[in-house]
N, C-alpha and C positions, 0 to 999 in steps of 0.2 A: 503493499499500501503505500500511497505518497504520504510523507510529512504532513502535510494539510490535512487528510484524512484522519490522521493518526492523533493529530493534538487533541482533540477533544477526548478522546481516551486516555493519554497521556495526563491531561489537567486532571481527570477524576482518580487517577493513583497517585499524583503529587499532593492533593489535597489529604489523601487517607495514609499515604505513607513518609511523611514530612522528614522522615529521616534516612531517606533513601534518595539518593542523587539520580536522577533518570536523565541521560543524552540522548538526541535523536540527530542523528547524521545522515542526511540525505546522499544518494549515491545516483548521479545522474546518467554517469554511462558505464553502466553494469547490467549483462541480464542476469545475475545470481541473485541481485535484492535491489530494492529501489530505497528502503531506508534501515539503517543499521541503528538499532538501540542499545541503550547499556544501562544497566541498574547497579551501582554501587553502594556501598555504608560498610558500617563496622558491622552489625549484626548479621551473619549470613542468614540466618532463619528470616529475618525482617526484609531482605535482599529477596530471596527467595518468594516469599509471599508477594512483594510487590511485581514481581516478574507475573507469577501466577495470577493475580489478579488482574492485569493488564491481558495477558493471555486469553481469559475469561471474558473481556470486553469484547475483543477482535469478532467479527462476523464468522458465522458458520461456515467452513470450507475455504476459508483465506489462508493461503500459504503462509507456513512459518517454520523458521529454521531457530534452535536455543543451542546455545553453547556454552 
């Protein structure tokens, strides 16, 4: 998805998880993905919870890759 489509979803995660830093990096000329997202913080459980909350907001069937 494009960064603009993701922003409202990311905003919801940022409000819910203020202790997790969320980064969004659009990739204009790469067929592998359109936007790279990062979730960083001191508490691994909170970082994973923020990531999972975001993934739960994505439309069904939207391609995703987590690392």
